[in-house]
N, C-alpha and C positions, 0 to 999 in steps of 0.2 A: 593074372593079379599082377600083382611089380611087387616084391619083395626087398626089401631095403636091410643090409646089415650094417654094424657100428661102424664108422669112421675106423681105420687102423692109418697110425703113422708109425712107420719103421726104423731101424738106429740110425739109417742112414738122413732122415728129412722127409723120404719120400712118400709119396699119400698115393695110398692105395684105392682104388676107384673098382666099384661092384654094381654091374650092369645085368639087369636083369628087364628086358622090355618084353614087347610082345613077341618078338622073334626066337627068345631063347626056349619058348614054349617049345620047339623043335629041337635043342641043345639041352641034350641031359647035364645036370647039373654037377658031374661028376668032370662035365669037358669045359667047365667055365674054370676063369683063372683074373685076379685080381688087372687092372689096368694100370702097369706101373708110370703113372705121371709126375713128373718133375716138375715144380714148383718155383717159381723165382722168390727172391727174397718179397717180403712184404714192403712199397713203395711209402713214402712219406708223406702225407697228408695233412693239409693246410685249406682256407677258406669257409666256406658257407655251403651248407647241405642247401642248394636254392629249389628242388624239387621236391622237397620233404610231404610239402603239405598235395603235392599230386594225388588225384585218387587213385591214375595208373601206374603210379611207382609203390616196389615194394616200401614196407612199412622200416627198416632198418637193412646194412647190410652184412651180407653175409660172412662170417665167421668160418663157419668148418662148413666139411660136406661129407655125407656118408657115401662111405663105398661104393664103386659100381664095378659088377664081374663083367666080363664077355669070353666068347670063346677062346677055348686056350691057341695061342698063336697070333692074336690081334698087336696092331701094331697102330705106329701112328704114319699110314700112308701118305700123307701128307709132306713129311719131310726133305726139302729140298726138291718139292716138285715145281714145274712150271705156274706161273701166278702171272696172269693177266688181271683189267684193269677197264673202268670205264672214264678211265681219269686219263689222259690220252696223254697227257704232257708228263706223268709220270714215269720216270726211266725205268727198266726191266731190271737193274741191276738195286734201286728202292725197292719192286716190287716184290726181290728175292728176299727180301728180309723174311716177309710173310711165313715161308716156310724155313728158315736158314736155321733153327732149334733154338736160337738165342731169344729170352726174354726178360731181359734185362730191361728197367724203364728209365733208359735215356736215350738220346736224341738218335743216336749211332744205328742203333738194334731196332727202330720204330719206323716204317712205312707212312708218307704223311698224305694224304688225296686231299684233293682241294677239296672248298664247301659245295654244300648242294649234296642231292643225293649223289651216292656212289657207291660202287662194290668192286671188292676180289674176287678173283675165279680161279680155282685149283681146277688141274688136270689131273686125275690117278692116275691116268694113263693105257687105264683098263677097267674095264666094270669090276666093282667089287660089294659085299657086302660090308657097308657103315653098320654101327654100332653107337658110335659118340662123336663128337664135333664139340673142341675144347675153343675156346676166342678169347683173346685177350687184345684189348683196343688200349688205351688211355688210362693209368690209376690216377693221377697225382688231380687232388682238389676234389677230392669225393665227385669224381665224374661221374656222371648220367650220356650214356651214348645214345641219340635218340636213333627210332624207327631201325633199330636191328632185325633184321631179316635173315635166315638161313635159308637156301635152297638146295636141292639138288636135284642133277637129271642125267640122260642118258648121252645128249648133244652137247656140244659148246653153245647153241646158241639158245638153250633152254627152250627145246620146243619138245621134244619130249619125255615122256614118262616126267613132268617136271610135279617133285614133293618138295612142303616148306616144314622145317622142321622146329621153325621159330619164328613169330613171329612179332614183337611189339607194336610197330606200328596203327596205332590205336583208330588216328583216325587218317588212315590210307594215303599219306602221304606218299608211298614209293611207289602208288597204282597195282600193288598185290592182294588189296582184299584188307580189310582190318582184322588188326592181329589182337589174339585173345591174350594174347602172354603181358608180361608186367617190364616195367623200366625192370633195371635194376642199377645198382652202384659198380662202379666197376672195383675190385681188388685182386690180389695176386694170386687168387684161383681162379680168376678166368671165369668164364660160364660154360658152363657144361650142358651139353643138348643131346640128349638121349635120342636115335637117330634110328633105334628099332629092328636095326637088321637091315636097312632100305636098302636097295639095287642101286646103284647109281656108278659115274664113272666121276662127275665133274658134280664141286662146291661150290657157293656162289655166295658171299656173304653184303650183306647191305647195311648201310649207314646213312644218316645225314644229321651230321653235327653234334654237340654234343652239350653238355650243360653249361660248359669252362669258352666256347669258343665254336666256331663255326668249319670246323675242319674236321677231317675221319682221320683217323688214330690207329692203326693196325699192327702189333704189337708180333702177335701169331696167333694162327691157327693151324690147328692139329687136327686130323681124320683119323679116328681110330678104327680100325676092322681089317678085311682080309679080304685079298682078292677070291674073287668067284675061277672055282676048278670047273 
């Protein structure tokens, strides 16, 4: 059973997230603590909502998010971890922006991948229990990023213990299977996905353009979890 507590915003402006997923059935509630997620400022929006009539899209933009809890000691394991990509023309310094801890909505903090089906992949360097993945693309123009999928795996080639945490590719453009999740409007909140304590070392995030252009934008990916003991 999923338990959701009211949202909490502390005096420093940091949003506390509360996660009670399937894996928390094995964790005493006394060992749970809010994830300390720092949010960037909301970006200026302009332009039409081009997918507002799409039956696969959320009816409106997310304005707030209820808190999540995770086991005590959970941190962002992706911070400064090595990033690779399907876009072989993307320089290592550019890919490093995906896990550099900066979420500002400006060009110098955003990794741009070329058009078409693309992914970024993060190596956590060791097997971990993952409780949440938070993903920021680009927020301007009320964008919707298409074919968003998040997978985890034991190996870098994604052949061992592959798990899909999120998939809104309803037309199966990525070839991962039709996704049941909804398209969503990008906001400063990022897209938080409940990973339910899945065990993995590698995270891969897919996309295929957006409602404003054909490029693939990545501001930041955070992976909240604990190394396996």
